[in-house]
N, C-alpha and C positions, 0 to 999 in steps of 0.2 A: 503492500498499499502507499510505499515510499512515492513522493513528487519529485520534482523540482528542487535541488537543492536539500533532499530527504525528507523536504517538509512532504506529510501527508496530502494528497489531495482529494482527497472525498472525506467530509465527516459529517456522518450521520450529525441530525439535529433533533432533540426530542423535548418537550415541554412539560412541565411534573407541577402538579399542583403543591406538590410540597417540595420543593427543590432541592432543600437543604439536605432531608432525608433522602432524596436517591445520591447527592453526593457521596454523602456520610456510607448509603447502601453501598456504592461504586466502587469507592475508596475501600473502605472496611473489607467486603466480605467479595468482589470480585478485582480487587488489585491495582484497579487506576490511582492513576496520582492527580492531584490535582496542579494545574496549571497558572490556572486564575481564576476568580468569580467576583465580579462585581455585581453591589446591592444598589437598593437605592437606601435612604435614610427608615426605610419602614421594612426593611431587611427582605424585600422582596428581590431574588436572584434574578437581575434583567440579561448576565451573562456569563457563562462558564465554562473552562474547557478541561478537560481531563485526557490524560493520554495513558495508551494500553501498548506499549510495545513502541511499535514505526505507527500505530494510529492514532487519532484522538476521536470523540465526544466532543459536541456542544450542548448546552442547557440551561433551559432557562425556567420561570415561571407564568405557567397560564394565568391569564387574566392579567399581563401587565401593558399591554394598549400595542400599538404598531400591528403594523401589518404582515408581519411572520405569524405572531399572537393570532389575531383574526382569521388569516386563512388555516391555520391549523385547528381553530376553535371546532370543538367533536369530533377530531381526526382521533380511530381507533390506536389499539395499541400498534406497536411498530416493531420489528427484528431485526436485531444487529451481529453479525458473526463476527468476533473476536479471535485471531490468532495466539494460541500461548503455546509455550514449550512443553510444560508437562502438568498435562490435563489433569491428571488424579489430583497433584498437590493441588491446585487451582480450586477442582470439586471440592477436596476437605475445608479447605479455607471460606468457600461461598456456606457450605453446611455448617461448619463452625461460628457463622455470622446470622444462622438461620434464614440464609436465602430459600426459596420455593423450589427445588428441582424438579424439572418435568420429567428429564431423562439424564437417568446416571451416567459414568462415564462407558461408552460404547464404540466398542469399534467396528465402523462401518466399510462395505463391501469397497470404497472407493479408495479406501486405503487410510482414511481419516481415523480420529481417534475424540469423540467431543461428549459434551457434556450439554442439558440446555436446560436453563433457569428463567424464574419471571420476577422482574422485580418489585418495589414495593407499589409501582401503578399499573402493573400490569404490562408491561415490555418485554418481550420474549428475547433474552439473550441466550447467545451457541456461542462454545470456547471447545478452540479445537486445534489440530493441528492442520487442516489441510488449511494450504498455502500456495495459489495457482500464481507461477509466474506471469508476473503482466509485462510486455514489451515496450519498453522505452524510443 
């Protein structure tokens, strides 16, 4: 998922009713690293960036206003796939932090090992070893 200069070129972007709870779960249970969080004076998360490996996700609070918030109104859960080196250790961490596991670590017919979890607001996160090469 590396882009020009080693920067990701695709960022899944999600809105949460409780963005702070989502950030806690993504960092504590799923091992993301918090890069930045921008809040309003009342604590609304306007924008946050979290990294995992060579990829990143952006998120914010629902109901904060603006075109993206309006466009996403009523949107259902999203699914995001994240490449990790050690699926079993990653899964154990998620379980230890109380994540809802939808599928335990499973060897797939196409050579990947992955598991699936649901976040605090219903988005489905898959973590696995499948990492297709992207031509440059």
